[in-house]
N, C-alpha and C positions, 0 to 999 in steps of 0.2 A: 282925343283924349282916351286912352285904355281903360277898359271898364277894370274894376276891383277884381280881382280873383280871391274870393271868399275860400277859407280851408274847413270853416264850422258854422254852425248855425248860429252861436253867438257873435261871430265877425258879422255874421250878416244883419241882425235882428240890431246889433250896435250902430249900423250907420242909417238908421230912420229916426224920426222925430220921438219924444216920448210916447206920445198917443197910439203912434204906429205900433211901436217897439212892444207895449200893453197886449194889443190885438194878438201880433206875433208870438207873442210869450203864453197868449192864453190858449191858441189854436195849439202849440209845441205842445202844450200841458195835456191838452185833450187826446191826442194821440198817444202821448206816454201813458196816461190812464188805461186808455180803449187797445193799446197794443205794446204793451212793457216790452216785448221780446222784439218789437222794432229798433232797427239800427239808423242813427242818426248819419246823413250825408248830406253833400252838396253835387246836384246834379241840374246840370242845364243852367249853374249860378244860381240856382233855387235851394231852399231846405227841402230836403226830400226826407221821407221816413221808407226802410226797403225792410220787408218781410220775407225771410225764407230767399232772400235773393234778388227779389224784384221791387220794384216800385211799388209801394201803397199808395202814398200821396206825396204831391210837392204842394208849397204854397210860397206866395210871394208878395211883396208890398211894391204898391206902384202911385204916382202923384194922387189915382182919387179914387182908387181901388185896392182890395186883395184880390187876387188870383189865386184860387182854389184847384188842384188839379187830380182828381181822383179817378183818373183813366176815363175812358170812354165806358164803361161797364158802370161807373159813379154816378154819370149824368144820368146814363139811360135810366136806371132803377130807380131815380126820383125826380123825374122829367115834370110830373106835377108840382111838388115843392119848390122847384127853381124856375118854374116860368117866369116867375117877377123878376128875374136878374136875367143879366145880360150871360148868355152863355152857349159853348159850344162843343161838340165833340169833346167831354175829356175836361172839359174848363168851365170854371163859373166865376163869375165876378162881383163880389161884394162891395157895394160902394161905402166910402170912407166915411160920406156925409150922413149914412143909415145906420140902424144898429146892426152889426154883426148877430147873421143868426147863429150862435153856438151850439144852438139844440139840434138843429139841421145838419151843420158839420159832425156833430157826435153821431149820428144816424149813419152820415154816409161813410165814417170811418169806420163804424162798427159793420157794416152793410162789406167794406173793401177786405176788414179783417177777416169776416167769414168766407170770402169768395178766395181770398188768398189761401187761407190754413184749408180751403176745400182743394182748391189746386194742389196744394202740397200732400196732399192725404191726411191730415191733422184733424 
């Protein structure tokens, strides 16, 4: 079976159960609040925010977790804060049966915005 090809973040979010939709909408809202100039996209079939033409963060829902992808720099800068979560270079998994750490997500997004703006000379 061919996987759905999403064109918008709304299309993507609508495919999940209500509880997961709420989490995805909250993450989306956080990114909009902290990076109002970021542009929504779908990249790698995941909700993506681009800033200055470059990927800022991606996020995605899976059966048991939310994947959050703030680039390798975004995970490295928060090694201590993410050590209790399953993570790899550039990715963090937040389990759906545990509270989603929205404050941590905010900190990581703020870091990535600052990093992107510094690289682009803003």
